[in-house]
Each structure stands twice: as C-alpha cells, then as structure tokens.
N, C-alpha and C positions, 0 to 999 in steps of 0.2 A: 541525112538527119543531122542535124549543128552538135558542133562540140561543145563540150563545156568550156566557158572562158576562166583560163589558168591567171590568178593573182599572184604575182611579185613584189615578196615584202621589200622594203628601203634597202635593208641590208643585202638581198638578193642581186636585185639592181644593184647597187655598192661594188659586190663582188663582181656580178661580170662585166661591168663596163673598167675596173681595175684589171679583169683580166684581160681586157679587149685593148684598153689603153696602156696600160704598164707595163704588163709581161707578155706583149704583142701576140696574144694566140689570135689566131684568124678568126674573121667572123664568120666563115662557114661551119668553123669547127663548136664553135659557139654554139651557131643554131641548130645545131646538127644536136649538142648536147642537152639543152632546153628546148627544143621541139618551138623556135620560136623562128620568125623572120628579119631578115635585116633591120627592115627599117624600122623596127619597135629597137633594138638599140640605137639607131642613129636619133630615135624619138627622146628616147633616157640619155643619151650625151649632150645633145641640144637643151635638154632640162637642165641637166648638174653643168652647165656652161652658162646659160642664162643667170643660174640663182648663185654663182660660184661666188660671186662679191657681198653677197648677205652671210655666206660664210666667213669670208674675211672680216666685216663688219661684228658680225655676234664674237668672234674672237676679241677684237679689239675691245669691244664692251664689256666685256669680262674680265679682262685684263685690269680697264680702269675701275671698273665697281668692284674689284677685289681689291684694290690699291683705293679707293674710299674708304669702305670697308674696313681697313688698315688705320688710316688718316680717322676715322672714327672712335675705333678703341682705342689709339694714343690719345684720342683728346679726354674719352671718358676716365683711361688709369691719370691719365696729368689731372683732370679736375679733382678726384679722386683722391689725389698724395695731398693737395692744396688744402682739401678738406682738412686730411690728417694731419698735417703741417699746422694750421689752423688750432687746431683743438689740442695738440702739444703745446702750442705759445700759449694759451688762454689755461690752462695745468700749471704748466712752470709756470705766471705772473701768479696766479693763486698759491699755489706752494709759497712765492718768495712774498708774498702779503701775510700768508698766515706764519709764515716764520718771521717775520719782523715783527705782525703782533705779538705771539709767544719770545719776541726779545733774542731770538737764537741766532740771531744776523745783527 
C-alpha cells in the first residue's frame, strides 16, 4: 500500500532550507523530523540556487519601479503647481485691469 504524497508549501520548504543552510541543522535530523529523504532537501536547495538570480532582479526592479513612481508623482505635482501659478497670474492681471478701469490705480 502506497503512502499518500505529502506536499510542502513554499514557506515550509524555505523554513527547512533555512534550518539546513543557516542554522546548520544536520540533514538527518531534518529528514527524521519532516519524514522526507535527503534527496528532496538537496533538490529544493538546487531549485533555490538556480532561481536566486531572479530574486535579486525582482528586488532591483521593485526599487526602480518605486523610484519611477516617485518621479511620476513629482512631475504631476509640478504640473499642478504650474497650473496654479498660471491661474493666479491670470486673476492678478484681471484684477489690475479692473482697478485701472475703475480709476483705482
């Protein structure tokens, strides 16, 4: 009779690999604790190392995207400020013309 397959989530895999690689827990202890074979941990480790480059690329693109969003926000605010200045300028000109027409200036 076959045992049903156990599925480990990404968080569980990361925890097991962290304990193995960072905390230096012996692989035999991890295998006994989680009921898996050493080959499974080595396979997860290989996947981790194969995809480590993409994790760093994503972190860099997030920073660039955040910077780009901030630049866009600054550009919008500067455009809004420019529009406000133009409106104030038009109102001031209209006010001066009105005062001249009424003889106040």
